[in-house]
C-alpha positions, 0 to 999 in steps of 0.5 A: 162229636158232631153230628150232621144230617143227609139232608143238609149236607146235599142242600149245601152241595147243590148251593155250591154247584148252582151259579148265580143267575144274571139279573135280566136287564131293565132297559128295552126297545120296541118298533111296530110298523102296520100298513092298511088298506091296500093289497099286500098290507101288513105289519112288523112287531119286533120287541120288546128287545130286553137288554138291547139299545135299538130296533127298526120295524117296517111294512112296505107293500107295493103300490100296485093298481087294483079292483075293487069289487071287480070292477072299481079301478083304484091304485094305493101305497102305504110304508111305514117304517119305525126305528127306536134306540135308547134316548131317541125314536124315528119314524116315516109315514106315507099313504097314496089313495087315488081314483083310477076308474071308479065311483065305489071305494073303500075307507082309504089307505093307512099307515102307523107305527108305535116306538118306544124305549125304557130305561132305568138310572140313578142318580149319583154325586161325588159330592153331595150325600145320598138323599140330597134334593136335586132337579133334573130336567129333560126336554121331550123334543117332537119335531116334525117334516110332512107334506100332504095333498087332496084328502088326507091326514096326519098325527104324531104322538110323542110321550117321555115319562121320568119317574112320575113326570110325563110330557106329551107333545103331539102334532097333527095336519089334515085336509079338513081339521086346523092344525096342531103344532108342534110344541117340544116339553120340559120335563122337570123331576125333582128327586134326590141323590141315591134314587133310583128312577125309569125313564121311558119314550114312545113315539106313535105316528100315522098317515092316512088318504082317502079315495073319496069324500061326499062332494064329490072330492077325490085322491089324496096322499101324505107323507110323516117323518117324526122324530121324538128325543129326550135329552137331559138338558140340565141337573144340579151342579155335582150330579150326574145319571148312572144308566143301566144300560150305559148311555148318555142322555145329556149326549142327545144335545 
């Protein structure tokens, strides 16, 4: 006659009763928007939102005429918006700093954003065997539209990483510095069929306006609109990507 221990029976019943836990998604999005140097300035932090495909953040205090140290009258305004989608990040930042009736000044007005997405994919093929060497080519595509006058400073940085390969195109313009021109980059990844790789993108933008610099010079304003995209521009024939999010990076072309 077979015998069974009470503890073994309980363990078996417990295993049957417990449902299988769902796997945590490996994709997420986040967006941050921050303003500073003006009354009402603040921040909005969203995410990371795991298993989500989009996020947005904004901080937009009203433009205001105000007193610095009681008698120094200034006008300032700032806005920061960040939008994040898988494969595509965008932002808008603006800053205004103007002297109304003042001889003593704070530093200036600022607005900044950060957006980031993370995803994971498997390199798949219906015709090539597992471990066949293949090449994936993505683009780190940074575009910027801007305007500035007076004492202004603006910059944007796009960072794209696929596996161990990274590209970081950048842009900047300022009243007293040489400009950095946008130069989008290719990200070429040598991998194999069946490999699992991470893909991520980050966009950081900043706008800054000064009330005054020695000279003296007064007033500044700037606006920056930027995007950072990660299109899949070329793959080895017979290869396609199966993303955990379901997003098709080739659709960004």
